[in-house]
C-alpha positions as CSV (number, residue, x, y, z in Angstrom):
1,X,88.2,86.7,135.4
2,X,86.3,84.3,133.2
3,X,82.7,83.1,133.0
4,X,81.6,80.1,131.0
5,X,78.6,79.9,128.8
6,X,76.2,76.9,128.0
7,X,77.7,73.8,126.4
8,X,81.1,75.6,126.1
9,X,81.0,75.7,129.9
10,X,80.6,71.9,130.0
11,X,83.3,71.3,127.5
12,X,85.9,73.6,129.1
13,X,84.8,72.7,132.7
14,X,85.2,69.0,132.1
15,X,88.5,69.3,130.4
16,X,87.7,69.4,126.7
17,X,90.7,71.3,125.3
18,X,89.0,71.5,122.0
19,X,86.1,73.6,123.5
20,X,85.6,77.1,122.2
21,X,87.6,79.7,124.0
22,X,85.3,82.3,122.3
23,X,82.9,81.6,125.2
24,X,85.4,83.1,127.7
25,X,85.1,86.8,128.3
26,X,86.5,89.4,130.7
27,X,83.8,91.6,132.2
28,X,83.2,94.4,134.7
29,X,81.4,93.8,138.0
30,X,77.6,93.3,138.0
31,X,75.0,91.9,140.4
32,X,74.1,88.2,140.8
33,X,72.0,86.6,138.2
34,X,68.6,86.0,139.8
35,X,67.7,82.3,140.0
36,X,64.9,81.5,137.6
37,X,61.7,79.9,138.8
38,X,61.3,76.9,138.4
39,X,64.6,75.2,138.4
40,X,67.0,76.3,135.6
41,X,67.8,74.0,132.7
42,X,70.7,71.8,133.4
43,X,73.4,70.4,131.2
44,X,73.3,66.6,131.6
45,X,75.4,63.8,130.2
46,X,73.9,62.9,126.8
47,X,73.9,59.2,127.5
48,X,72.2,59.8,130.9
49,X,75.4,58.7,132.6
50,X,77.9,60.9,134.5
51,X,81.2,62.7,133.9
52,X,83.9,62.0,136.4
53,X,86.3,64.6,137.8
54,X,89.2,64.0,140.2
55,X,88.2,64.7,143.8
56,X,89.4,64.4,147.4
57,X,88.3,60.8,147.8
58,X,88.7,59.6,144.2
59,X,86.7,60.4,141.1
60,X,83.5,62.4,141.6
61,X,80.5,61.6,139.4
62,X,79.0,64.7,137.9
63,X,75.4,64.2,136.9
64,X,74.5,67.8,135.9
65,X,75.8,71.4,135.6
66,X,73.8,74.6,135.9
67,X,73.1,76.0,132.4
68,X,74.4,79.5,132.4
69,X,73.4,81.3,129.2
70,X,76.0,84.1,129.3
71,X,79.5,84.8,130.6
72,X,79.5,85.6,134.3
73,X,81.1,88.9,135.3
74,X,83.1,89.8,138.3
75,X,80.8,89.8,141.3
76,X,78.1,87.7,139.6
77,X,77.1,84.2,140.5
78,X,74.4,81.6,139.9
79,X,72.9,79.5,142.7
80,X,70.0,77.2,142.3
81,X,69.4,74.0,144.1
82,X,65.8,73.6,143.2
83,X,65.0,70.0,142.3
84,X,68.5,68.7,143.4
85,X,68.2,65.8,145.9
86,X,70.1,65.7,149.1
87,X,73.7,64.5,148.9
88,X,77.3,65.0,149.8
89,X,78.7,68.5,149.1
90,X,81.9,69.0,147.1
91,X,83.5,72.3,146.1
92,X,85.7,72.6,143.0
93,X,87.9,75.7,142.6
94,X,89.6,76.3,139.3
95,X,92.2,79.0,139.7
96,X,93.1,79.0,136.0
97,X,89.5,79.8,134.9
98,X,88.9,81.9,138.1
99,X,85.7,80.0,138.8
100,X,84.2,78.0,141.7
101,X,81.5,75.3,141.5
102,X,79.5,73.8,144.3
103,X,78.1,70.3,143.8
104,X,75.6,68.4,145.9
105,X,75.2,64.7,145.1
106,X,77.0,65.3,141.8
107,X,74.7,68.1,140.7
108,X,76.1,71.7,140.4
109,X,74.1,74.0,142.6
110,X,76.3,77.1,142.5
111,X,79.0,78.8,140.4
112,X,80.8,82.1,140.6
113,X,83.8,84.1,139.5
114,X,86.4,84.2,142.2
115,X,89.5,86.1,143.5
116,X,92.6,84.2,144.4
117,X,96.1,84.8,145.9
118,X,98.4,87.4,144.5
119,X,101.5,89.3,145.5
120,X,103.7,86.3,146.4
121,X,100.9,84.6,148.3
122,X,99.4,82.1,145.9
123,X,96.3,80.1,146.7
124,X,97.5,76.6,147.5
125,X,96.2,73.8,145.2
126,X,95.2,70.3,146.3
127,X,92.5,68.5,148.2
128,X,91.2,70.1,151.4
129,X,88.4,69.6,153.9
130,X,86.4,72.3,155.6
131,X,88.2,72.5,159.0
132,X,85.8,75.0,160.6
133,X,83.2,77.6,159.8
134,X,83.0,81.2,161.1
135,X,80.2,83.5,160.0
136,X,81.9,86.7,161.2
137,X,85.6,85.8,161.0
138,X,88.1,88.7,161.3
139,X,91.7,88.2,160.0
140,X,94.2,89.3,162.6
141,X,97.0,89.0,160.1
142,X,95.4,91.5,157.7
143,X,93.0,93.3,160.0
144,X,90.2,92.6,157.6
145,X,86.8,91.0,157.6
146,X,86.4,87.5,156.1
147,X,82.6,87.0,156.2
148,X,81.2,83.5,155.9
149,X,84.5,81.8,156.3
150,X,85.1,78.1,155.4
151,X,88.6,77.5,156.8
152,X,90.7,75.1,154.7
153,X,94.1,75.2,156.3
154,X,95.5,75.8,159.8
155,X,97.4,78.8,158.6
156,X,94.3,80.8,157.5
157,X,93.6,79.9,153.9
158,X,89.8,79.9,153.4
159,X,86.9,80.4,151.1
160,X,85.2,83.7,152.2
161,X,83.1,86.6,151.1
162,X,84.9,89.3,149.2
163,X,84.4,92.3,147.0
164,X,85.0,90.4,143.8
165,X,86.1,93.0,141.3
166,X,88.5,93.1,138.3
167,X,92.1,93.8,139.4
168,X,91.7,92.6,143.0
169,X,93.2,89.6,144.7
170,X,93.6,87.9,148.1
171,X,96.5,86.8,150.3
172,X,96.0,83.2,149.4
173,X,92.3,82.7,150.1
174,X,89.5,82.1,147.6
175,X,87.3,85.2,147.6
176,X,83.7,84.8,146.4
177,X,80.8,87.3,146.2
178,X,79.4,87.9,149.7
179,X,75.9,86.7,148.8
180,X,77.4,83.5,147.3
181,X,79.6,83.1,150.4
182,X,76.5,83.1,152.6
183,X,74.9,80.4,150.5
184,X,77.9,78.1,150.4
185,X,78.4,78.7,154.2
186,X,74.9,77.6,154.8
187,X,75.2,74.5,152.6
188,X,78.7,73.3,153.7
189,X,79.5,71.3,156.8
190,X,82.8,70.8,158.6
191,X,84.5,67.9,156.8
192,X,83.1,68.6,153.3
193,X,85.7,68.2,150.5
194,X,87.2,71.1,148.5
195,X,89.5,70.6,145.5
196,X,91.6,73.5,144.3
197,X,93.3,73.2,141.0
198,X,95.1,75.3,138.5
199,X,94.0,74.3,135.0
């Protein structure tokens, strides 16, 4: 339900509780923000160092964040990996802010507003690995498509493509816009780390 903007995004994303909450906005659905050409500006550590966030295998060094100049709305995302070197993929899901961020080698390459578990089926928090990938998965439990599935648990919790709109939720999965799901599906490998937290 929330999108983060510019330096306020960095402050809130990285845990600065003094960051401006005025940058957080509820918004109706809209299409993805087209990736600018060339690479978008990035928010980098002012000292040229890195921020560190808790991750699956210990602290994860974050070298840069995508600079998003406005609040993301339901259904929107930003994905741009131009100029980002190869590296290990790490996914961070923040249920409290209803956002997902995808990092490669410590550089954010994608971010989106998400859906999460409701109706007594919360999305589990913790550290996970991608157990398997399925481009055209169909949930037998809910008789529903889950395109571009990255399975996180043996009981069916996954990151997958969804109709991300205000007022919707999942049965415990992390729902992302379908076009974003395709990108993360293509970038991720079995064994990649995913951290789900409730801030």
